[in-house]
PyMOL Python script that loads the backbone (N, CA, C, O; Angstrom):
from pymol import cmd

cmd.read_pdbstr("""\
ATOM      1  N   MET A   1       0.857  -1.100  -0.055  1.00  0.00           N
ATOM      2  CA  MET A   1       0.077  -0.022   0.002  1.00  0.00           C
ATOM      3  C   MET A   1       0.957   1.226  -0.020  1.00  0.00           C
ATOM      4  O   MET A   1       2.070   1.274   0.504  1.00  0.00           O
ATOM      5  N   LYS A   2       0.351   2.259  -0.687  1.00  0.00           N
ATOM      6  CA  LYS A   2       1.242   3.530  -0.775  1.00  0.00           C
ATOM      7  C   LYS A   2       0.650   4.553  -0.085  1.00  0.00           C
ATOM      8  O   LYS A   2      -0.580   4.571  -0.105  1.00  0.00           O
ATOM      9  N   ALA A   3       1.210   5.383   0.503  1.00  0.00           N
ATOM     10  CA  ALA A   3       0.737   6.767   1.303  1.00  0.00           C
ATOM     11  C   ALA A   3       1.575   7.884   0.743  1.00  0.00           C
ATOM     12  O   ALA A   3       2.752   7.850   1.103  1.00  0.00           O
ATOM     13  N   GLY A   4       1.257   8.783   0.009  1.00  0.00           N
ATOM     14  CA  GLY A   4       1.930  10.062  -0.327  1.00  0.00           C
ATOM     15  C   GLY A   4       3.141   9.497  -1.104  1.00  0.00           C
ATOM     16  O   GLY A   4       4.266   9.972  -0.947  1.00  0.00           O
ATOM     17  N   GLY A   5       2.887   8.474  -1.945  1.00  0.00           N
ATOM     18  CA  GLY A   5       4.065   8.051  -2.776  1.00  0.00           C
ATOM     19  C   GLY A   5       4.959   6.956  -2.128  1.00  0.00           C
ATOM     20  O   GLY A   5       5.774   6.261  -2.735  1.00  0.00           O
ATOM     21  N   LEU A   6       4.686   6.913  -0.841  1.00  0.00           N
ATOM     22  CA  LEU A   6       5.766   5.969  -0.191  1.00  0.00           C
ATOM     23  C   LEU A   6       5.212   4.747   0.245  1.00  0.00           C
ATOM     24  O   LEU A   6       4.035   4.706   0.603  1.00  0.00           O
ATOM     25  N   ASP A   7       5.985   3.678   0.254  1.00  0.00           N
ATOM     26  CA  ASP A   7       5.465   2.320   0.603  1.00  0.00           C
ATOM     27  C   ASP A   7       5.154   2.442   2.128  1.00  0.00           C
ATOM     28  O   ASP A   7       6.011   2.831   2.922  1.00  0.00           O
ATOM     29  N   SER A   8       3.989   2.118   2.471  1.00  0.00           N
ATOM     30  CA  SER A   8       3.589   2.205   3.908  1.00  0.00           C
ATOM     31  C   SER A   8       4.322   1.281   4.836  1.00  0.00           C
ATOM     32  O   SER A   8       4.324   1.436   6.057  1.00  0.00           O
ATOM     33  N   TRP A   9       4.990   0.239   4.159  1.00  0.00           N
ATOM     34  CA  TRP A   9       5.478  -0.843   5.192  1.00  0.00           C
ATOM     35  C   TRP A   9       6.988  -0.443   5.185  1.00  0.00           C
ATOM     36  O   TRP A   9       7.580  -0.612   6.251  1.00  0.00           O
ATOM     37  N   ALA A  10       7.675   0.050   4.160  1.00  0.00           N
ATOM     38  CA  ALA A  10       9.022   0.394   4.149  1.00  0.00           C
ATOM     39  C   ALA A  10       9.433   1.738   4.697  1.00  0.00           C
ATOM     40  O   ALA A  10      10.580   2.000   5.060  1.00  0.00           O
ATOM     41  N   HIS A  11       8.378   2.596   4.731  1.00  0.00           N
ATOM     42  CA  HIS A  11       8.528   4.066   5.314  1.00  0.00           C
ATOM     43  C   HIS A  11       7.528   4.351   6.332  1.00  0.00           C
ATOM     44  O   HIS A  11       7.067   5.487   6.441  1.00  0.00           O
ATOM     45  N   ALA A  12       7.155   3.368   7.103  1.00  0.00           N
ATOM     46  CA  ALA A  12       6.252   3.847   8.177  1.00  0.00           C
ATOM     47  C   ALA A  12       6.606   4.881   9.214  1.00  0.00           C
ATOM     48  O   ALA A  12       5.699   5.517   9.751  1.00  0.00           O
ATOM     49  N   ARG A  13       7.869   5.089   9.528  1.00  0.00           N
ATOM     50  CA  ARG A  13       8.248   6.130  10.361  1.00  0.00           C
ATOM     51  C   ARG A  13       8.024   7.357   9.730  1.00  0.00           C
ATOM     52  O   ARG A  13       7.277   8.162  10.284  1.00  0.00           O
ATOM     53  N   GLU A  14       8.597   7.658   8.563  1.00  0.00           N
ATOM     54  CA  GLU A  14       8.503   8.782   7.756  1.00  0.00           C
ATOM     55  C   GLU A  14       6.915   9.224   7.565  1.00  0.00           C
ATOM     56  O   GLU A  14       6.581  10.406   7.647  1.00  0.00           O
ATOM     57  N   ILE A  15       6.066   8.264   7.329  1.00  0.00           N
ATOM     58  CA  ILE A  15       4.673   8.505   7.035  1.00  0.00           C
ATOM     59  C   ILE A  15       4.124   8.878   8.319  1.00  0.00           C
ATOM     60  O   ILE A  15       3.403   9.875   8.350  1.00  0.00           O
ATOM     61  N   HIS A  16       4.355   8.222   9.404  1.00  0.00           N
ATOM     62  CA  HIS A  16       3.790   8.576  10.808  1.00  0.00           C
ATOM     63  C   HIS A  16       4.195   9.937  11.187  1.00  0.00           C
ATOM     64  O   HIS A  16       3.379  10.678  11.735  1.00  0.00           O
ATOM     65  N   ARG A  17       5.363  10.310  10.941  1.00  0.00           N
ATOM     66  CA  ARG A  17       5.833  11.837  11.192  1.00  0.00           C
ATOM     67  C   ARG A  17       4.959  12.810  10.601  1.00  0.00           C
ATOM     68  O   ARG A  17       4.692  13.857  11.191  1.00  0.00           O
ATOM     69  N   ASN A  18       4.462  12.503   9.379  1.00  0.00           N
ATOM     70  CA  ASN A  18       3.903  13.439   8.603  1.00  0.00           C
ATOM     71  C   ASN A  18       2.169  13.383   8.656  1.00  0.00           C
ATOM     72  O   ASN A  18       1.412  14.094   7.996  1.00  0.00           O
ATOM     73  N   LEU A  19       1.868  12.535   9.444  1.00  0.00           N
ATOM     74  CA  LEU A  19       0.445  12.250   9.838  1.00  0.00           C
ATOM     75  C   LEU A  19      -0.157  13.038  11.005  1.00  0.00           C
ATOM     76  O   LEU A  19       0.543  13.367  11.963  1.00  0.00           O
ATOM     77  N   GLY A  20      -1.363  13.316  10.925  1.00  0.00           N
ATOM     78  CA  GLY A  20      -1.981  14.024  12.106  1.00  0.00           C
ATOM     79  C   GLY A  20      -3.217  13.432  12.483  1.00  0.00           C
ATOM     80  O   GLY A  20      -3.726  12.657  11.674  1.00  0.00           O
ATOM     81  N   TYR A  21      -3.847  13.673  13.656  1.00  0.00           N
ATOM     82  CA  TYR A  21      -4.883  13.232  14.138  1.00  0.00           C
ATOM     83  C   TYR A  21      -5.722  14.241  14.764  1.00  0.00           C
ATOM     84  O   TYR A  21      -5.231  14.993  15.606  1.00  0.00           O
ATOM     85  N   LEU A  22      -6.986  14.326  14.414  1.00  0.00           N
ATOM     86  CA  LEU A  22      -7.819  15.374  14.729  1.00  0.00           C
ATOM     87  C   LEU A  22      -9.144  14.829  15.266  1.00  0.00           C
ATOM     88  O   LEU A  22     -10.036  14.498  14.485  1.00  0.00           O
ATOM     89  N   PRO A  23      -9.300  14.721  16.774  1.00  0.00           N
ATOM     90  CA  PRO A  23     -10.295  14.243  17.397  1.00  0.00           C
ATOM     91  C   PRO A  23     -11.492  14.962  17.452  1.00  0.00           C
ATOM     92  O   PRO A  23     -11.335  16.181  17.373  1.00  0.00           O
ATOM     93  N   GLY A  24     -12.655  14.560  17.565  1.00  0.00           N
ATOM     94  CA  GLY A  24     -13.735  15.529  17.341  1.00  0.00           C
ATOM     95  C   GLY A  24     -14.006  16.465  18.562  1.00  0.00           C
ATOM     96  O   GLY A  24     -14.642  17.516  18.487  1.00  0.00           O
ATOM     97  N   GLU A  25     -13.391  15.903  19.804  1.00  0.00           N
ATOM     98  CA  GLU A  25     -13.240  16.959  20.940  1.00  0.00           C
ATOM     99  C   GLU A  25     -12.063  16.379  21.661  1.00  0.00           C
ATOM    100  O   GLU A  25     -11.824  15.174  21.579  1.00  0.00           O
ATOM    101  N   THR A  26     -11.244  17.273  22.435  1.00  0.00           N
ATOM    102  CA  THR A  26     -10.229  16.831  23.147  1.00  0.00           C
ATOM    103  C   THR A  26     -10.575  16.748  24.581  1.00  0.00           C
ATOM    104  O   THR A  26     -11.193  17.712  25.033  1.00  0.00           O
ATOM    105  N   ALA A  27     -10.328  15.901  25.277  1.00  0.00           N
ATOM    106  CA  ALA A  27     -10.572  15.630  26.809  1.00  0.00           C
ATOM    107  C   ALA A  27      -9.211  16.177  27.515  1.00  0.00           C
ATOM    108  O   ALA A  27      -8.156  15.579  27.300  1.00  0.00           O
ATOM    109  N   LEU A  28      -9.244  17.152  28.235  1.00  0.00           N
ATOM    110  CA  LEU A  28      -7.967  17.622  28.858  1.00  0.00           C
ATOM    111  C   LEU A  28      -8.347  18.004  30.211  1.00  0.00           C
ATOM    112  O   LEU A  28      -9.482  18.433  30.415  1.00  0.00           O
ATOM    113  N   PRO A  29      -7.447  17.880  31.214  1.00  0.00           N
ATOM    114  CA  PRO A  29      -7.686  18.203  32.565  1.00  0.00           C
ATOM    115  C   PRO A  29      -8.114  19.776  32.500  1.00  0.00           C
ATOM    116  O   PRO A  29      -7.698  20.603  31.689  1.00  0.00           O
ATOM    117  N   ASP A  30      -9.088  19.993  33.602  1.00  0.00           N
ATOM    118  CA  ASP A  30      -9.732  21.390  33.661  1.00  0.00           C
ATOM    119  C   ASP A  30      -8.622  22.507  33.749  1.00  0.00           C
ATOM    120  O   ASP A  30      -8.801  23.603  33.218  1.00  0.00           O
ATOM    121  N   ALA A  31      -7.503  22.202  34.417  1.00  0.00           N
ATOM    122  CA  ALA A  31      -6.573  23.260  34.836  1.00  0.00           C
ATOM    123  C   ALA A  31      -5.695  23.472  33.478  1.00  0.00           C
ATOM    124  O   ALA A  31      -4.918  24.427  33.474  1.00  0.00           O
ATOM    125  N   THR A  32      -5.776  22.622  32.303  1.00  0.00           N
ATOM    126  CA  THR A  32      -4.822  22.843  31.280  1.00  0.00           C
ATOM    127  C   THR A  32      -4.932  24.104  30.692  1.00  0.00           C
ATOM    128  O   THR A  32      -6.054  24.509  30.389  1.00  0.00           O
ATOM    129  N   ASP A  33      -3.907  24.814  30.476  1.00  0.00           N
ATOM    130  CA  ASP A  33      -3.945  26.125  29.815  1.00  0.00           C
ATOM    131  C   ASP A  33      -3.212  25.980  28.232  1.00  0.00           C
ATOM    132  O   ASP A  33      -2.672  24.947  27.836  1.00  0.00           O
ATOM    133  N   GLY A  34      -3.296  26.905  27.657  1.00  0.00           N
ATOM    134  CA  GLY A  34      -2.829  27.119  26.211  1.00  0.00           C
ATOM    135  C   GLY A  34      -1.395  26.688  26.249  1.00  0.00           C
ATOM    136  O   GLY A  34      -0.992  25.777  25.527  1.00  0.00           O
ATOM    137  N   THR A  35      -0.618  27.336  27.087  1.00  0.00           N
ATOM    138  CA  THR A  35       0.876  27.103  27.196  1.00  0.00           C
ATOM    139  C   THR A  35       1.138  25.764  27.390  1.00  0.00           C
ATOM    140  O   THR A  35       2.028  25.236  26.723  1.00  0.00           O
ATOM    141  N   GLU A  36       0.410  25.032  28.318  1.00  0.00           N
ATOM    142  CA  GLU A  36       0.684  23.561  28.628  1.00  0.00           C
ATOM    143  C   GLU A  36       0.341  22.649  27.423  1.00  0.00           C
ATOM    144  O   GLU A  36       1.015  21.690  27.050  1.00  0.00           O
ATOM    145  N   PHE A  37      -0.784  23.086  26.886  1.00  0.00           N
ATOM    146  CA  PHE A  37      -1.373  22.360  25.572  1.00  0.00           C
ATOM    147  C   PHE A  37      -0.295  22.446  24.498  1.00  0.00           C
ATOM    148  O   PHE A  37       0.050  21.440  23.877  1.00  0.00           O
ATOM    149  N   LEU A  38       0.234  23.640  24.281  1.00  0.00           N
ATOM    150  CA  LEU A  38       1.274  23.617  23.135  1.00  0.00           C
ATOM    151  C   LEU A  38       2.472  22.939  23.590  1.00  0.00           C
ATOM    152  O   LEU A  38       3.176  22.497  22.682  1.00  0.00           O
ATOM    153  N   ARG A  39       2.886  22.745  24.816  1.00  0.00           N
ATOM    154  CA  ARG A  39       3.926  21.976  25.202  1.00  0.00           C
ATOM    155  C   ARG A  39       3.750  20.597  24.934  1.00  0.00           C
ATOM    156  O   ARG A  39       4.588  19.938  24.319  1.00  0.00           O
ATOM    157  N   MET A  40       2.548  20.079  25.432  1.00  0.00           N
ATOM    158  CA  MET A  40       2.189  18.843  25.337  1.00  0.00           C
ATOM    159  C   MET A  40       2.184  18.323  23.884  1.00  0.00           C
ATOM    160  O   MET A  40       2.647  17.215  23.612  1.00  0.00           O
ATOM    161  N   MET A  41       1.632  19.174  22.921  1.00  0.00           N
ATOM    162  CA  MET A  41       1.458  18.870  21.536  1.00  0.00           C
ATOM    163  C   MET A  41       2.933  18.779  20.893  1.00  0.00           C
ATOM    164  O   MET A  41       3.218  17.928  20.050  1.00  0.00           O
ATOM    165  N   ALA A  42       3.797  19.692  21.351  1.00  0.00           N
ATOM    166  CA  ALA A  42       5.091  19.838  20.787  1.00  0.00           C
ATOM    167  C   ALA A  42       5.838  18.304  21.305  1.00  0.00           C
ATOM    168  O   ALA A  42       6.503  17.606  20.540  1.00  0.00           O
ATOM    169  N   GLU A  43       5.598  18.007  22.592  1.00  0.00           N
ATOM    170  CA  GLU A  43       6.489  16.725  23.046  1.00  0.00           C
ATOM    171  C   GLU A  43       5.875  15.527  22.291  1.00  0.00           C
ATOM    172  O   GLU A  43       6.627  14.597  21.999  1.00  0.00           O
ATOM    173  N   LEU A  44       4.522  15.469  21.938  1.00  0.00           N
ATOM    174  CA  LEU A  44       4.006  14.260  21.300  1.00  0.00           C
ATOM    175  C   LEU A  44       4.416  14.319  19.905  1.00  0.00           C
ATOM    176  O   LEU A  44       4.411  13.230  19.331  1.00  0.00           O
ATOM    177  N   ARG A  45       4.745  15.267  19.271  1.00  0.00           N
ATOM    178  CA  ARG A  45       5.164  15.369  17.857  1.00  0.00           C
ATOM    179  C   ARG A  45       6.689  15.296  17.902  1.00  0.00           C
ATOM    180  O   ARG A  45       7.231  15.110  16.812  1.00  0.00           O
ATOM    181  N   GLY A  46       7.389  15.397  18.859  1.00  0.00           N
ATOM    182  CA  GLY A  46       8.778  15.227  18.909  1.00  0.00           C
ATOM    183  C   GLY A  46       9.503  16.616  18.646  1.00  0.00           C
ATOM    184  O   GLY A  46      10.681  16.646  18.291  1.00  0.00           O
ATOM    185  N   VAL A  47       8.770  17.728  18.830  1.00  0.00           N
ATOM    186  CA  VAL A  47       9.422  18.967  18.440  1.00  0.00           C
ATOM    187  C   VAL A  47      10.365  19.374  19.760  1.00  0.00           C
ATOM    188  O   VAL A  47       9.938  19.338  20.914  1.00  0.00           O
ATOM    189  N   ARG A  48      11.464  19.693  19.459  1.00  0.00           N
ATOM    190  CA  ARG A  48      12.523  20.014  20.394  1.00  0.00           C
ATOM    191  C   ARG A  48      12.826  21.518  20.545  1.00  0.00           C
ATOM    192  O   ARG A  48      13.050  22.127  21.591  1.00  0.00           O
ATOM    193  N   ASP A  49      12.783  22.016  19.215  1.00  0.00           N
ATOM    194  CA  ASP A  49      13.025  23.530  19.129  1.00  0.00           C
ATOM    195  C   ASP A  49      11.743  24.324  19.027  1.00  0.00           C
ATOM    196  O   ASP A  49      11.090  24.278  17.984  1.00  0.00           O
ATOM    197  N   MET A  50      11.370  25.017  20.010  1.00  0.00           N
ATOM    198  CA  MET A  50      10.230  25.784  19.976  1.00  0.00           C
ATOM    199  C   MET A  50      10.308  27.118  19.534  1.00  0.00           C
ATOM    200  O   MET A  50       9.392  27.911  19.750  1.00  0.00           O
ATOM    201  N   ALA A  51      11.428  27.449  18.877  1.00  0.00           N
ATOM    202  CA  ALA A  51      11.587  28.905  18.247  1.00  0.00           C
ATOM    203  C   ALA A  51      10.607  29.205  17.302  1.00  0.00           C
ATOM    204  O   ALA A  51      10.196  30.364  17.248  1.00  0.00           O
ATOM    205  N   ARG A  52      10.161  28.354  16.545  1.00  0.00           N
ATOM    206  CA  ARG A  52       9.005  28.694  15.468  1.00  0.00           C
ATOM    207  C   ARG A  52       7.658  28.997  16.142  1.00  0.00           C
ATOM    208  O   ARG A  52       6.874  29.847  15.719  1.00  0.00           O
ATOM    209  N   ALA A  53       7.448  28.214  17.251  1.00  0.00           N
ATOM    210  CA  ALA A  53       6.352  28.319  17.960  1.00  0.00           C
ATOM    211  C   ALA A  53       6.443  29.767  18.572  1.00  0.00           C
ATOM    212  O   ALA A  53       5.470  30.520  18.544  1.00  0.00           O
ATOM    213  N   ARG A  54       7.534  30.091  19.074  1.00  0.00           N
ATOM    214  CA  ARG A  54       7.698  31.564  19.769  1.00  0.00           C
ATOM    215  C   ARG A  54       7.493  32.553  18.900  1.00  0.00           C
ATOM    216  O   ARG A  54       6.895  33.551  19.302  1.00  0.00           O
ATOM    217  N   ARG A  55       7.955  32.477  17.508  1.00  0.00           N
ATOM    218  CA  ARG A  55       7.746  33.362  16.378  1.00  0.00           C
ATOM    219  C   ARG A  55       6.404  33.585  16.150  1.00  0.00           C
ATOM    220  O   ARG A  55       6.035  34.747  15.977  1.00  0.00           O
ATOM    221  N   LEU A  56       5.483  32.536  16.113  1.00  0.00           N
ATOM    222  CA  LEU A  56       4.211  32.504  15.633  1.00  0.00           C
ATOM    223  C   LEU A  56       3.348  33.067  17.011  1.00  0.00           C
ATOM    224  O   LEU A  56       2.304  33.701  16.862  1.00  0.00           O
ATOM    225  N   MET A  57       3.803  32.818  18.112  1.00  0.00           N
ATOM    226  CA  MET A  57       3.016  33.584  19.188  1.00  0.00           C
ATOM    227  C   MET A  57       3.322  35.039  19.192  1.00  0.00           C
ATOM    228  O   MET A  57       2.394  35.804  19.455  1.00  0.00           O
ATOM    229  N   GLU A  58       4.480  35.514  18.940  1.00  0.00           N
ATOM    230  CA  GLU A  58       4.850  36.985  18.902  1.00  0.00           C
ATOM    231  C   GLU A  58       4.036  37.649  17.668  1.00  0.00           C
ATOM    232  O   GLU A  58       3.485  38.748  17.738  1.00  0.00           O
ATOM    233  N   ARG A  59       4.045  36.884  16.627  1.00  0.00           N
ATOM    234  CA  ARG A  59       3.272  37.379  15.453  1.00  0.00           C
ATOM    235  C   ARG A  59       1.733  37.476  15.628  1.00  0.00           C
ATOM    236  O   ARG A  59       1.159  38.513  15.298  1.00  0.00           O
ATOM    237  N   PHE A  60       1.098  36.494  16.102  1.00  0.00           N
ATOM    238  CA  PHE A  60      -0.174  36.509  16.417  1.00  0.00           C
ATOM    239  C   PHE A  60      -0.878  37.059  17.540  1.00  0.00           C
ATOM    240  O   PHE A  60      -2.072  37.339  17.639  1.00  0.00           O
ATOM    241  N   ASP A  61       0.270  37.192  18.561  1.00  0.00           N
ATOM    242  CA  ASP A  61      -0.117  37.568  19.941  1.00  0.00           C
ATOM    243  C   ASP A  61      -1.496  37.030  20.615  1.00  0.00           C
ATOM    244  O   ASP A  61      -2.398  37.782  20.984  1.00  0.00           O
ATOM    245  N   PRO A  62      -1.519  35.685  20.714  1.00  0.00           N
ATOM    246  CA  PRO A  62      -2.702  35.100  21.385  1.00  0.00           C
ATOM    247  C   PRO A  62      -2.405  35.244  22.928  1.00  0.00           C
ATOM    248  O   PRO A  62      -1.305  35.635  23.318  1.00  0.00           O
ATOM    249  N   ASP A  63      -3.250  34.972  23.640  1.00  0.00           N
ATOM    250  CA  ASP A  63      -3.198  34.888  25.169  1.00  0.00           C
ATOM    251  C   ASP A  63      -3.426  33.309  25.532  1.00  0.00           C
ATOM    252  O   ASP A  63      -4.506  32.762  25.756  1.00  0.00           O
ATOM    253  N   PRO A  64      -2.113  32.716  25.530  1.00  0.00           N
ATOM    254  CA  PRO A  64      -2.196  31.212  25.862  1.00  0.00           C
ATOM    255  C   PRO A  64      -2.437  30.785  27.444  1.00  0.00           C
ATOM    256  O   PRO A  64      -2.395  29.622  27.848  1.00  0.00           O
ATOM    257  N   SER A  65      -2.686  31.900  28.225  1.00  0.00           N
ATOM    258  CA  SER A  65      -2.968  31.752  29.645  1.00  0.00           C
ATOM    259  C   SER A  65      -4.100  31.150  29.948  1.00  0.00           C
ATOM    260  O   SER A  65      -4.210  30.497  30.986  1.00  0.00           O
ATOM    261  N   GLY A  66      -5.091  31.299  29.070  1.00  0.00           N
ATOM    262  CA  GLY A  66      -6.452  30.783  29.378  1.00  0.00           C
ATOM    263  C   GLY A  66      -6.630  29.447  29.343  1.00  0.00           C
ATOM    264  O   GLY A  66      -5.873  28.749  28.669  1.00  0.00           O
ATOM    265  N   SER A  67      -7.678  28.900  30.082  1.00  0.00           N
ATOM    266  CA  SER A  67      -8.121  27.528  30.052  1.00  0.00           C
ATOM    267  C   SER A  67      -8.453  27.090  28.767  1.00  0.00           C
ATOM    268  O   SER A  67      -9.163  27.803  28.058  1.00  0.00           O
ATOM    269  N   VAL A  68      -7.989  25.893  28.329  1.00  0.00           N
ATOM    270  CA  VAL A  68      -8.235  25.199  27.325  1.00  0.00           C
ATOM    271  C   VAL A  68      -9.722  24.784  27.057  1.00  0.00           C
ATOM    272  O   VAL A  68     -10.218  24.687  25.935  1.00  0.00           O
ATOM    273  N   LYS A  69     -10.355  24.556  28.230  1.00  0.00           N
ATOM    274  CA  LYS A  69     -11.775  24.181  28.297  1.00  0.00           C
ATOM    275  C   LYS A  69     -12.606  25.437  27.729  1.00  0.00           C
ATOM    276  O   LYS A  69     -13.634  25.254  27.077  1.00  0.00           O
ATOM    277  N   ARG A  70     -12.205  26.465  27.954  1.00  0.00           N
ATOM    278  CA  ARG A  70     -13.090  27.784  27.504  1.00  0.00           C
ATOM    279  C   ARG A  70     -12.697  28.198  26.062  1.00  0.00           C
ATOM    280  O   ARG A  70     -13.295  29.102  25.478  1.00  0.00           O
ATOM    281  N   MET A  71     -11.725  27.544  25.537  1.00  0.00           N
ATOM    282  CA  MET A  71     -11.398  27.821  24.019  1.00  0.00           C
ATOM    283  C   MET A  71     -12.489  27.286  23.082  1.00  0.00           C
ATOM    284  O   MET A  71     -13.085  26.240  23.338  1.00  0.00           O
ATOM    285  N   SER A  72     -12.733  28.010  22.013  1.00  0.00           N
ATOM    286  CA  SER A  72     -13.804  27.377  21.055  1.00  0.00           C
ATOM    287  C   SER A  72     -13.261  26.259  20.399  1.00  0.00           C
ATOM    288  O   SER A  72     -12.037  26.137  20.333  1.00  0.00           O
ATOM    289  N   LEU A  73     -14.002  25.449  19.918  1.00  0.00           N
ATOM    290  CA  LEU A  73     -13.446  24.100  19.120  1.00  0.00           C
ATOM    291  C   LEU A  73     -12.608  24.478  17.963  1.00  0.00           C
ATOM    292  O   LEU A  73     -11.632  23.773  17.708  1.00  0.00           O
ATOM    293  N   GLY A  74     -12.899  25.603  17.166  1.00  0.00           N
ATOM    294  CA  GLY A  74     -12.212  26.027  16.285  1.00  0.00           C
ATOM    295  C   GLY A  74     -11.005  26.439  16.550  1.00  0.00           C
ATOM    296  O   GLY A  74     -10.110  26.087  15.782  1.00  0.00           O
ATOM    297  N   THR A  75     -10.730  27.168  17.541  1.00  0.00           N
ATOM    298  CA  THR A  75      -9.487  27.658  18.245  1.00  0.00           C
ATOM    299  C   THR A  75      -8.468  26.383  18.341  1.00  0.00           C
ATOM    300  O   THR A  75      -7.325  26.340  17.886  1.00  0.00           O
ATOM    301  N   LYS A  76      -9.189  25.325  19.067  1.00  0.00           N
ATOM    302  CA  LYS A  76      -8.496  24.224  19.488  1.00  0.00           C
ATOM    303  C   LYS A  76      -7.941  23.455  18.256  1.00  0.00           C
ATOM    304  O   LYS A  76      -6.819  22.953  18.330  1.00  0.00           O
ATOM    305  N   ARG A  77      -8.724  23.340  17.071  1.00  0.00           N
ATOM    306  CA  ARG A  77      -8.399  22.718  15.942  1.00  0.00           C
ATOM    307  C   ARG A  77      -7.557  23.587  14.988  1.00  0.00           C
ATOM    308  O   ARG A  77      -7.241  23.083  13.911  1.00  0.00           O
ATOM    309  N   LYS A  78      -7.237  24.601  15.219  1.00  0.00           N
ATOM    310  CA  LYS A  78      -6.308  25.427  14.141  1.00  0.00           C
ATOM    311  C   LYS A  78      -4.983  24.746  14.096  1.00  0.00           C
ATOM    312  O   LYS A  78      -4.337  24.488  15.112  1.00  0.00           O
ATOM    313  N   PRO A  79      -4.593  24.460  12.862  1.00  0.00           N
ATOM    314  CA  PRO A  79      -3.262  23.778  12.683  1.00  0.00           C
ATOM    315  C   PRO A  79      -2.119  24.671  13.091  1.00  0.00           C
ATOM    316  O   PRO A  79      -2.313  25.883  13.187  1.00  0.00           O
ATOM    317  N   PRO A  80      -0.894  24.120  13.347  1.00  0.00           N
ATOM    318  CA  PRO A  80       0.260  24.786  13.804  1.00  0.00           C
ATOM    319  C   PRO A  80       0.838  25.703  12.715  1.00  0.00           C
ATOM    320  O   PRO A  80       1.660  26.589  12.951  1.00  0.00           O
ATOM    321  N   SER A  81       0.306  25.398  11.427  1.00  0.00           N
ATOM    322  CA  SER A  81       0.907  26.023  10.184  1.00  0.00           C
ATOM    323  C   SER A  81       2.363  26.212  10.278  1.00  0.00           C
ATOM    324  O   SER A  81       2.982  26.711   9.338  1.00  0.00           O
TER     325      SER A  81
END
""", "prot")
cmd.dss("prot")
cmd.show_as("cartoon", "prot")
cmd.util.cbc("prot")
cmd.orient("prot")
């Protein structure tokens, strides 16, 4: 089977790195804020250098200190571009 032109058995790791999963709704602890959520997602994706995330935060100037529970579904689903 091929995924993105790659053999899914031979290139499983590479394919997995480029796949995403978007649940219908995320279930997070009530106390999770935006900053903690970003750190958790970076860790899950294996991101070690947060320089790009910091640049995007400076550019768009969001307030990540708010509770993720209070964020709209659209905000939670925005891709990291």
